[in-house]
N, CA, C and O atoms as a Tripos MOL2 file, in Angstrom:
@<TRIPOS>MOLECULE
protein
  236   235    59     0     0
PROTEIN
NO_CHARGES

@<TRIPOS>ATOM
      1 N         -22.1720  -49.5480    5.6200 N.3       1 UNK1
      2 CA        -20.8400  -49.0930    6.0410 C.3       1 UNK1
      3 C         -19.6840  -49.7910    5.5810 C.2       1 UNK1
      4 O         -19.8050  -50.9880    5.3180 O.2       1 UNK1
      5 N         -18.4940  -49.1800    5.4340 N.am      2 UNK2
      6 CA        -17.1100  -49.7890    4.8210 C.3       2 UNK2
      7 C         -16.4740  -50.3410    5.9820 C.2       2 UNK2
      8 O         -16.2540  -49.6540    6.9790 O.2       2 UNK2
      9 N         -16.1500  -51.6380    5.8860 N.am      3 UNK3
     10 CA        -15.4570  -52.3660    6.9360 C.3       3 UNK3
     11 C         -13.8240  -52.8030    6.2880 C.2       3 UNK3
     12 O         -13.7260  -53.3110    5.1710 O.2       3 UNK3
     13 N         -12.9990  -52.6130    6.8800 N.am      4 UNK4
     14 CA        -11.6630  -53.1530    6.5070 C.3       4 UNK4
     15 C         -11.6630  -54.6550    6.5160 C.2       4 UNK4
     16 O         -12.0220  -55.2880    7.5090 O.2       4 UNK4
     17 N         -11.2160  -55.2800    5.2920 N.am      5 UNK5
     18 CA        -11.2780  -56.7760    5.3270 C.3       5 UNK5
     19 C          -9.9390  -57.4850    5.9520 C.2       5 UNK5
     20 O          -9.9590  -58.6900    6.2050 O.2       5 UNK5
     21 N          -8.7590  -56.6740    6.1930 N.am      6 UNK6
     22 CA         -7.8440  -57.1210    6.8880 C.3       6 UNK6
     23 C          -7.0920  -56.1260    7.8080 C.2       6 UNK6
     24 O          -7.0000  -54.9340    7.5110 O.2       6 UNK6
     25 N          -6.6560  -56.5580    8.7280 N.am      7 UNK7
     26 CA         -5.9710  -55.6970    9.9590 C.3       7 UNK7
     27 C          -4.7890  -54.9290    9.3010 C.2       7 UNK7
     28 O          -3.9010  -55.4560    8.6310 O.2       7 UNK7
     29 N          -4.9230  -53.4670    9.6200 N.am      8 UNK8
     30 CA         -3.6450  -52.9260    9.2350 C.3       8 UNK8
     31 C          -2.4370  -53.2380    9.9350 C.2       8 UNK8
     32 O          -2.3940  -52.9210   11.1240 O.2       8 UNK8
     33 N          -1.5400  -53.7490    9.4650 N.am      9 UNK9
     34 CA         -0.0070  -53.8220    9.9650 C.3       9 UNK9
     35 C           0.2610  -52.7650   10.9570 C.2       9 UNK9
     36 O          -0.4320  -51.7490   10.8940 O.2       9 UNK9
     37 N           1.2770  -52.8730   11.9720 N.am     10 UNK10
     38 CA          1.8670  -51.9510   12.6330 C.3      10 UNK10
     39 C           2.6810  -51.2300   11.6570 C.2      10 UNK10
     40 O           2.4610  -50.0220   11.5690 O.2      10 UNK10
     41 N           3.7030  -51.8120   10.8030 N.am     11 UNK11
     42 CA          4.5360  -51.0360    9.9360 C.3      11 UNK11
     43 C           3.5690  -50.0860    9.0540 C.2      11 UNK11
     44 O           3.7600  -48.8760    8.9330 O.2      11 UNK11
     45 N           2.5930  -50.7360    8.5050 N.am     12 UNK12
     46 CA          1.7070  -49.7700    7.5170 C.3      12 UNK12
     47 C           1.2710  -48.5110    7.9640 C.2      12 UNK12
     48 O           1.3530  -47.5040    7.2600 O.2      12 UNK12
     49 N           0.7120  -48.5250    9.3470 N.am     13 UNK13
     50 CA          0.0740  -47.7450   10.3450 C.3      13 UNK13
     51 C           1.1760  -46.8060   10.4920 C.2      13 UNK13
     52 O           0.9900  -45.6370   10.1540 O.2      13 UNK13
     53 N           2.5540  -47.2570   11.0590 N.am     14 UNK14
     54 CA          3.3630  -46.2940   11.7580 C.3      14 UNK14
     55 C           4.0460  -45.3810   10.4450 C.2      14 UNK14
     56 O           4.4950  -44.2360   10.5020 O.2      14 UNK14
     57 N           3.9730  -46.1650    9.4240 N.am     15 UNK15
     58 CA          4.8800  -45.3410    8.2180 C.3      15 UNK15
     59 C           3.7530  -44.3560    7.7830 C.2      15 UNK15
     60 O           4.1550  -43.2770    7.3450 O.2      15 UNK15
     61 N           2.6680  -44.5170    7.8240 N.am     16 UNK16
     62 CA          1.4640  -43.1800    7.7710 C.3      16 UNK16
     63 C           1.6510  -42.3090    8.3500 C.2      16 UNK16
     64 O           1.8360  -41.2090    7.8300 O.2      16 UNK16
     65 N           1.6650  -42.5630    9.8860 N.am     17 UNK17
     66 CA          1.6770  -41.7790   11.0160 C.3      17 UNK17
     67 C           3.1900  -40.6720   10.7960 C.2      17 UNK17
     68 O           3.3220  -39.4890   11.1100 O.2      17 UNK17
     69 N           4.0850  -41.5390   10.1990 N.am     18 UNK18
     70 CA          5.3850  -40.5720   10.4380 C.3      18 UNK18
     71 C           5.5900  -39.7730    9.2370 C.2      18 UNK18
     72 O           6.6340  -39.1290    9.1340 O.2      18 UNK18
     73 N           4.5230  -39.7360    8.1220 N.am     19 UNK19
     74 CA          4.9410  -39.0230    7.0200 C.3      19 UNK19
     75 C           4.9980  -37.6570    7.3590 C.2      19 UNK19
     76 O           5.5970  -36.9080    6.5880 O.2      19 UNK19
     77 N           4.3440  -37.0830    8.6480 N.am     20 UNK20
     78 CA          4.5040  -35.7570    9.1240 C.3      20 UNK20
     79 C           5.4850  -35.4180    9.6610 C.2      20 UNK20
     80 O           5.6950  -34.2210    9.8600 O.2      20 UNK20
     81 N           6.5190  -36.5590   10.1140 N.am     21 UNK21
     82 CA          7.6190  -36.3040   11.0950 C.3      21 UNK21
     83 C           8.9940  -35.8280   10.2240 C.2      21 UNK21
     84 O          10.0270  -35.4710   10.7910 O.2      21 UNK21
     85 N           8.8590  -35.8750    8.9530 N.am     22 UNK22
     86 CA          9.9110  -35.7540    8.1820 C.3      22 UNK22
     87 C          10.2370  -34.2060    7.6980 C.2      22 UNK22
     88 O          10.6330  -33.8280    6.5960 O.2      22 UNK22
     89 N           9.9300  -33.4080    8.9260 N.am     23 UNK23
     90 CA          9.9660  -31.8450    8.4660 C.3      23 UNK23
     91 C          11.3500  -31.4290    8.8870 C.2      23 UNK23
     92 O          11.8360  -31.7110    9.9830 O.2      23 UNK23
     93 N          12.0690  -30.6080    7.7590 N.am     24 UNK24
     94 CA         13.6160  -30.1390    7.9130 C.3      24 UNK24
     95 C          13.7840  -28.7350    8.4900 C.2      24 UNK24
     96 O          12.7230  -28.1130    8.5380 O.2      24 UNK24
     97 N          14.6680  -28.1990    8.8610 N.am     25 UNK25
     98 CA         14.6890  -26.7550    9.4300 C.3      25 UNK25
     99 C          15.0660  -26.2000    7.9830 C.2      25 UNK25
    100 O          15.6960  -26.7350    7.0700 O.2      25 UNK25
    101 N          14.4530  -24.9130    8.0880 N.am     26 UNK26
    102 CA         14.5240  -23.9750    6.9850 C.3      26 UNK26
    103 C          16.0260  -23.8440    6.2960 C.2      26 UNK26
    104 O          16.9370  -23.7830    7.1220 O.2      26 UNK26
    105 N          16.3990  -23.7950    4.9590 N.am     27 UNK27
    106 CA         17.6850  -23.1710    4.7880 C.3      27 UNK27
    107 C          17.8130  -21.8140    5.1160 C.2      27 UNK27
    108 O          16.7880  -21.1490    5.2610 O.2      27 UNK27
    109 N          19.0210  -21.2550    5.2680 N.am     28 UNK28
    110 CA         19.5380  -20.0250    5.6910 C.3      28 UNK28
    111 C          20.7260  -19.7270    4.6640 C.2      28 UNK28
    112 O          21.6070  -20.5200    4.3330 O.2      28 UNK28
    113 N          20.5430  -18.3050    4.2000 N.am     29 UNK29
    114 CA         21.5320  -18.0300    3.3720 C.3      29 UNK29
    115 C          22.0590  -16.6490    3.8740 C.2      29 UNK29
    116 O          21.3290  -15.8770    4.4950 O.2      29 UNK29
    117 N          23.4900  -16.3480    3.5450 N.am     30 UNK30
    118 CA         24.1550  -15.1580    4.3230 C.3      30 UNK30
    119 C          23.5930  -13.9630    3.3800 C.2      30 UNK30
    120 O          23.4320  -14.2200    2.1870 O.2      30 UNK30
    121 N          23.2500  -12.5090    3.9260 N.am     31 UNK31
    122 CA         22.7140  -11.5660    3.1850 C.3      31 UNK31
    123 C          24.0840  -11.0060    2.7080 C.2      31 UNK31
    124 O          25.1050  -11.1340    3.3830 O.2      31 UNK31
    125 N          24.0470  -10.4120    1.5700 N.am     32 UNK32
    126 CA         25.3040   -9.9180    1.1150 C.3      32 UNK32
    127 C          25.4320   -8.4960    1.2820 C.2      32 UNK32
    128 O          26.4280   -7.9110    0.8580 O.2      32 UNK32
    129 N          24.4450   -7.8650    1.9010 N.am     33 UNK33
    130 CA         24.5960   -6.5730    2.4420 C.3      33 UNK33
    131 C          25.5660   -6.4950    3.9800 C.2      33 UNK33
    132 O          26.6520   -5.9440    4.1580 O.2      33 UNK33
    133 N          24.7420   -7.2340    4.9150 N.am     34 UNK34
    134 CA         25.1660   -7.3180    6.2730 C.3      34 UNK34
    135 C          25.4650   -8.7270    6.7210 C.2      34 UNK34
    136 O          25.5830   -8.9200    7.9310 O.2      34 UNK34
    137 N          25.6070   -9.7720    5.8480 N.am     35 UNK35
    138 CA         26.0420  -10.7370    6.2390 C.3      35 UNK35
    139 C          25.4620  -11.4880    7.4910 C.2      35 UNK35
    140 O          26.1750  -12.1770    8.2210 O.2      35 UNK35
    141 N          24.4580  -11.3500    7.6360 N.am     36 UNK36
    142 CA         23.4590  -11.9640    8.4820 C.3      36 UNK36
    143 C          22.4770  -13.0810    8.0970 C.2      36 UNK36
    144 O          21.8790  -12.9610    7.0280 O.2      36 UNK36
    145 N          22.2750  -14.0640    8.8030 N.am     37 UNK37
    146 CA         21.3620  -15.3270    8.2890 C.3      37 UNK37
    147 C          20.0340  -14.8110    7.7050 C.2      37 UNK37
    148 O          19.4630  -13.8820    8.2760 O.2      37 UNK37
    149 N          19.5850  -15.2890    6.7490 N.am     38 UNK38
    150 CA         18.1520  -14.7900    6.4880 C.3      38 UNK38
    151 C          17.6550  -15.9840    5.3680 C.2      38 UNK38
    152 O          18.3760  -16.6640    4.6390 O.2      38 UNK38
    153 N          16.4000  -15.9930    5.4730 N.am     39 UNK39
    154 CA         15.8610  -16.9120    4.6700 C.3      39 UNK39
    155 C          15.9840  -16.7720    2.7150 C.2      39 UNK39
    156 O          15.9440  -15.6270    2.2660 O.2      39 UNK39
    157 N          16.0650  -17.4570    2.1310 N.am     40 UNK40
    158 CA         16.0030  -17.3010    0.6440 C.3      40 UNK40
    159 C          14.9420  -16.4820    0.2230 C.2      40 UNK40
    160 O          13.9180  -16.6450    0.8850 O.2      40 UNK40
    161 N          14.8620  -15.4730   -0.8690 N.am     41 UNK41
    162 CA         13.8190  -14.7340   -1.4830 C.3      41 UNK41
    163 C          13.1360  -14.1560   -0.8010 C.2      41 UNK41
    164 O          11.9220  -14.1330   -1.0060 O.2      41 UNK41
    165 N          13.8340  -13.3710    0.4430 N.am     42 UNK42
    166 CA         13.0770  -12.6230    1.3100 C.3      42 UNK42
    167 C          13.8890  -11.4030    1.5550 C.2      42 UNK42
    168 O          15.0340  -11.2240    1.1400 O.2      42 UNK42
    169 N          13.2420  -10.6510    2.2100 N.am     43 UNK43
    170 CA         13.9120   -9.0220    2.4530 C.3      43 UNK43
    171 C          14.6950   -9.7760    3.8440 C.2      43 UNK43
    172 O          14.3520  -10.7950    4.4420 O.2      43 UNK43
    173 N          15.7130   -8.9810    4.0650 N.am     44 UNK44
    174 CA         16.8920   -9.2410    5.2110 C.3      44 UNK44
    175 C          15.8940   -8.6200    6.4340 C.2      44 UNK44
    176 O          15.2820   -7.5910    6.1460 O.2      44 UNK44
    177 N          15.7500   -9.0550    7.4490 N.am     45 UNK45
    178 CA         15.2970   -8.3030    8.5790 C.3      45 UNK45
    179 C          16.1020   -7.5880    9.2470 C.2      45 UNK45
    180 O          15.5500   -6.8260   10.0410 O.2      45 UNK45
    181 N          17.4350   -7.5530    9.2060 N.am     46 UNK46
    182 CA         18.7210   -7.1700    9.7860 C.3      46 UNK46
    183 C          18.6170   -5.5310    9.0890 C.2      46 UNK46
    184 O          18.4250   -4.5290    9.7760 O.2      46 UNK46
    185 N          18.7500   -5.5290    7.9290 N.am     47 UNK47
    186 CA         19.2350   -4.3790    7.1140 C.3      47 UNK47
    187 C          18.0500   -3.8540    6.1210 C.2      47 UNK47
    188 O          18.0740   -2.6960    5.7050 O.2      47 UNK47
    189 N          17.0710   -4.7130    5.7810 N.am     48 UNK48
    190 CA         15.9710   -4.2540    4.9320 C.3      48 UNK48
    191 C          16.1520   -4.1720    3.3970 C.2      48 UNK48
    192 O          15.3260   -3.6110    2.6760 O.2      48 UNK48
    193 N          17.5060   -4.8800    2.8470 N.am     49 UNK49
    194 CA         17.7550   -5.1820    1.4310 C.3      49 UNK49
    195 C          17.0620   -6.0910    0.8740 C.2      49 UNK49
    196 O          16.3920   -6.8650    1.5580 O.2      49 UNK49
    197 N          17.0980   -6.1520   -0.3570 N.am     50 UNK50
    198 CA         16.7150   -7.3680   -1.1440 C.3      50 UNK50
    199 C          17.0880   -7.1010   -2.6310 C.2      50 UNK50
    200 O          16.6210   -6.1180   -3.2070 O.2      50 UNK50
    201 N          17.8190   -7.8580   -3.1730 N.am     51 UNK51
    202 CA         18.3540   -7.9660   -4.4630 C.3      51 UNK51
    203 C          19.2310   -6.6440   -4.7800 C.2      51 UNK51
    204 O          19.1570   -5.8630   -5.7290 O.2      51 UNK51
    205 N          20.0720   -6.6660   -3.6730 N.am     52 UNK52
    206 CA         20.7280   -5.2290   -4.1270 C.3      52 UNK52
    207 C          20.1800   -3.8350   -3.6830 C.2      52 UNK52
    208 O          20.9000   -2.8360   -3.7120 O.2      52 UNK52
    209 N          18.8880   -3.8040   -3.2740 N.am     53 UNK53
    210 CA         18.2400   -2.4020   -3.2080 C.3      53 UNK53
    211 C          17.6550   -2.3810   -1.9220 C.2      53 UNK53
    212 O          17.2130   -3.3880   -1.3690 O.2      53 UNK53
    213 N          17.6480   -0.9890   -1.3310 N.am     54 UNK54
    214 CA         16.8960   -1.2380   -0.1410 C.3      54 UNK54
    215 C          15.3830   -1.0220    0.0030 C.2      54 UNK54
    216 O          14.8430   -0.0060   -0.4340 O.2      54 UNK54
    217 N          14.6910   -2.0330    0.6470 N.am     55 UNK55
    218 CA         13.1200   -2.1640    0.2980 C.3      55 UNK55
    219 C          12.4630   -1.7010    1.5410 C.2      55 UNK55
    220 O          11.3670   -1.1440    1.4910 O.2      55 UNK55
    221 N          13.1470   -1.9300    2.7610 N.am     56 UNK56
    222 CA         12.2310   -1.6680    3.8380 C.3      56 UNK56
    223 C          13.3260   -0.7140    4.8700 C.2      56 UNK56
    224 O          14.5120   -1.0070    5.0210 O.2      56 UNK56
    225 N          12.7240    0.3270    5.4440 N.am     57 UNK57
    226 CA         13.8850    1.1300    6.2660 C.3      57 UNK57
    227 C          13.8690    0.4920    7.4780 C.2      57 UNK57
    228 O          12.7250    0.2130    7.8380 O.2      57 UNK57
    229 N          14.7880    0.1450    8.2770 N.am     58 UNK58
    230 CA         15.3060   -0.6890    9.2110 C.3      58 UNK58
    231 C          15.7780    0.3460   10.4450 C.2      58 UNK58
    232 O          16.8760    0.8870   10.3210 O.2      58 UNK58
    233 N          15.2220    0.5420   11.2610 N.am     59 UNK59
    234 CA         15.6940    1.4080   12.4410 C.3      59 UNK59
    235 C          16.7340    0.7110   13.3560 C.2      59 UNK59
    236 O          17.1890    1.3020   14.3350 O.2      59 UNK59
@<TRIPOS>BOND
     1     1     2 1
     2     2     3 1
     3     3     4 2
     4     3     5 am
     5     5     6 1
     6     6     7 1
     7     7     8 2
     8     7     9 am
     9     9    10 1
    10    10    11 1
    11    11    12 2
    12    11    13 am
    13    13    14 1
    14    14    15 1
    15    15    16 2
    16    15    17 am
    17    17    18 1
    18    18    19 1
    19    19    20 2
    20    19    21 am
    21    21    22 1
    22    22    23 1
    23    23    24 2
    24    23    25 am
    25    25    26 1
    26    26    27 1
    27    27    28 2
    28    27    29 am
    29    29    30 1
    30    30    31 1
    31    31    32 2
    32    31    33 am
    33    33    34 1
    34    34    35 1
    35    35    36 2
    36    35    37 am
    37    37    38 1
    38    38    39 1
    39    39    40 2
    40    39    41 am
    41    41    42 1
    42    42    43 1
    43    43    44 2
    44    43    45 am
    45    45    46 1
    46    46    47 1
    47    47    48 2
    48    47    49 am
    49    49    50 1
    50    50    51 1
    51    51    52 2
    52    51    53 am
    53    53    54 1
    54    54    55 1
    55    55    56 2
    56    55    57 am
    57    57    58 1
    58    58    59 1
    59    59    60 2
    60    59    61 am
    61    61    62 1
    62    62    63 1
    63    63    64 2
    64    63    65 am
    65    65    66 1
    66    66    67 1
    67    67    68 2
    68    67    69 am
    69    69    70 1
    70    70    71 1
    71    71    72 2
    72    71    73 am
    73    73    74 1
    74    74    75 1
    75    75    76 2
    76    75    77 am
    77    77    78 1
    78    78    79 1
    79    79    80 2
    80    79    81 am
    81    81    82 1
    82    82    83 1
    83    83    84 2
    84    83    85 am
    85    85    86 1
    86    86    87 1
    87    87    88 2
    88    87    89 am
    89    89    90 1
    90    90    91 1
    91    91    92 2
    92    91    93 am
    93    93    94 1
    94    94    95 1
    95    95    96 2
    96    95    97 am
    97    97    98 1
    98    98    99 1
    99    99   100 2
   100    99   101 am
   101   101   102 1
   102   102   103 1
   103   103   104 2
   104   103   105 am
   105   105   106 1
   106   106   107 1
   107   107   108 2
   108   107   109 am
   109   109   110 1
   110   110   111 1
   111   111   112 2
   112   111   113 am
   113   113   114 1
   114   114   115 1
   115   115   116 2
   116   115   117 am
   117   117   118 1
   118   118   119 1
   119   119   120 2
   120   119   121 am
   121   121   122 1
   122   122   123 1
   123   123   124 2
   124   123   125 am
   125   125   126 1
   126   126   127 1
   127   127   128 2
   128   127   129 am
   129   129   130 1
   130   130   131 1
   131   131   132 2
   132   131   133 am
   133   133   134 1
   134   134   135 1
   135   135   136 2
   136   135   137 am
   137   137   138 1
   138   138   139 1
   139   139   140 2
   140   139   141 am
   141   141   142 1
   142   142   143 1
   143   143   144 2
   144   143   145 am
   145   145   146 1
   146   146   147 1
   147   147   148 2
   148   147   149 am
   149   149   150 1
   150   150   151 1
   151   151   152 2
   152   151   153 am
   153   153   154 1
   154   154   155 1
   155   155   156 2
   156   155   157 am
   157   157   158 1
   158   158   159 1
   159   159   160 2
   160   159   161 am
   161   161   162 1
   162   162   163 1
   163   163   164 2
   164   163   165 am
   165   165   166 1
   166   166   167 1
   167   167   168 2
   168   167   169 am
   169   169   170 1
   170   170   171 1
   171   171   172 2
   172   171   173 am
   173   173   174 1
   174   174   175 1
   175   175   176 2
   176   175   177 am
   177   177   178 1
   178   178   179 1
   179   179   180 2
   180   179   181 am
   181   181   182 1
   182   182   183 1
   183   183   184 2
   184   183   185 am
   185   185   186 1
   186   186   187 1
   187   187   188 2
   188   187   189 am
   189   189   190 1
   190   190   191 1
   191   191   192 2
   192   191   193 am
   193   193   194 1
   194   194   195 1
   195   195   196 2
   196   195   197 am
   197   197   198 1
   198   198   199 1
   199   199   200 2
   200   199   201 am
   201   201   202 1
   202   202   203 1
   203   203   204 2
   204   203   205 am
   205   205   206 1
   206   206   207 1
   207   207   208 2
   208   207   209 am
   209   209   210 1
   210   210   211 1
   211   211   212 2
   212   211   213 am
   213   213   214 1
   214   214   215 1
   215   215   216 2
   216   215   217 am
   217   217   218 1
   218   218   219 1
   219   219   220 2
   220   219   221 am
   221   221   222 1
   222   222   223 1
   223   223   224 2
   224   223   225 am
   225   225   226 1
   226   226   227 1
   227   227   228 2
   228   227   229 am
   229   229   230 1
   230   230   231 1
   231   231   232 2
   232   231   233 am
   233   233   234 1
   234   234   235 1
   235   235   236 2
@<TRIPOS>SUBSTRUCTURE
     1 UNK1         2 RESIDUE 1 A UNK
     2 UNK2         6 RESIDUE 1 A UNK
     3 UNK3        10 RESIDUE 1 A UNK
     4 UNK4        14 RESIDUE 1 A UNK
     5 UNK5        18 RESIDUE 1 A UNK
     6 UNK6        22 RESIDUE 1 A UNK
     7 UNK7        26 RESIDUE 1 A UNK
     8 UNK8        30 RESIDUE 1 A UNK
     9 UNK9        34 RESIDUE 1 A UNK
    10 UNK10       38 RESIDUE 1 A UNK
    11 UNK11       42 RESIDUE 1 A UNK
    12 UNK12       46 RESIDUE 1 A UNK
    13 UNK13       50 RESIDUE 1 A UNK
    14 UNK14       54 RESIDUE 1 A UNK
    15 UNK15       58 RESIDUE 1 A UNK
    16 UNK16       62 RESIDUE 1 A UNK
    17 UNK17       66 RESIDUE 1 A UNK
    18 UNK18       70 RESIDUE 1 A UNK
    19 UNK19       74 RESIDUE 1 A UNK
    20 UNK20       78 RESIDUE 1 A UNK
    21 UNK21       82 RESIDUE 1 A UNK
    22 UNK22       86 RESIDUE 1 A UNK
    23 UNK23       90 RESIDUE 1 A UNK
    24 UNK24       94 RESIDUE 1 A UNK
    25 UNK25       98 RESIDUE 1 A UNK
    26 UNK26      102 RESIDUE 1 A UNK
    27 UNK27      106 RESIDUE 1 A UNK
    28 UNK28      110 RESIDUE 1 A UNK
    29 UNK29      114 RESIDUE 1 A UNK
    30 UNK30      118 RESIDUE 1 A UNK
    31 UNK31      122 RESIDUE 1 A UNK
    32 UNK32      126 RESIDUE 1 A UNK
    33 UNK33      130 RESIDUE 1 A UNK
    34 UNK34      134 RESIDUE 1 A UNK
    35 UNK35      138 RESIDUE 1 A UNK
    36 UNK36      142 RESIDUE 1 A UNK
    37 UNK37      146 RESIDUE 1 A UNK
    38 UNK38      150 RESIDUE 1 A UNK
    39 UNK39      154 RESIDUE 1 A UNK
    40 UNK40      158 RESIDUE 1 A UNK
    41 UNK41      162 RESIDUE 1 A UNK
    42 UNK42      166 RESIDUE 1 A UNK
    43 UNK43      170 RESIDUE 1 A UNK
    44 UNK44      174 RESIDUE 1 A UNK
    45 UNK45      178 RESIDUE 1 A UNK
    46 UNK46      182 RESIDUE 1 A UNK
    47 UNK47      186 RESIDUE 1 A UNK
    48 UNK48      190 RESIDUE 1 A UNK
    49 UNK49      194 RESIDUE 1 A UNK
    50 UNK50      198 RESIDUE 1 A UNK
    51 UNK51      202 RESIDUE 1 A UNK
    52 UNK52      206 RESIDUE 1 A UNK
    53 UNK53      210 RESIDUE 1 A UNK
    54 UNK54      214 RESIDUE 1 A UNK
    55 UNK55      218 RESIDUE 1 A UNK
    56 UNK56      222 RESIDUE 1 A UNK
    57 UNK57      226 RESIDUE 1 A UNK
    58 UNK58      230 RESIDUE 1 A UNK
    59 UNK59      234 RESIDUE 1 A UNK
């Protein structure tokens, strides 16, 4: 069975655990049709337009 030769320091242990804490909020851009915030490269949920064309009919 593998056993560590040296104790893992607190700094090494905590830096490994903090790798998942670097998440950021998604970037939002303005829809050119309705000027609502939307995720880039996705259909606008408010108006249903993508790349200047109506892709989804929104009621």
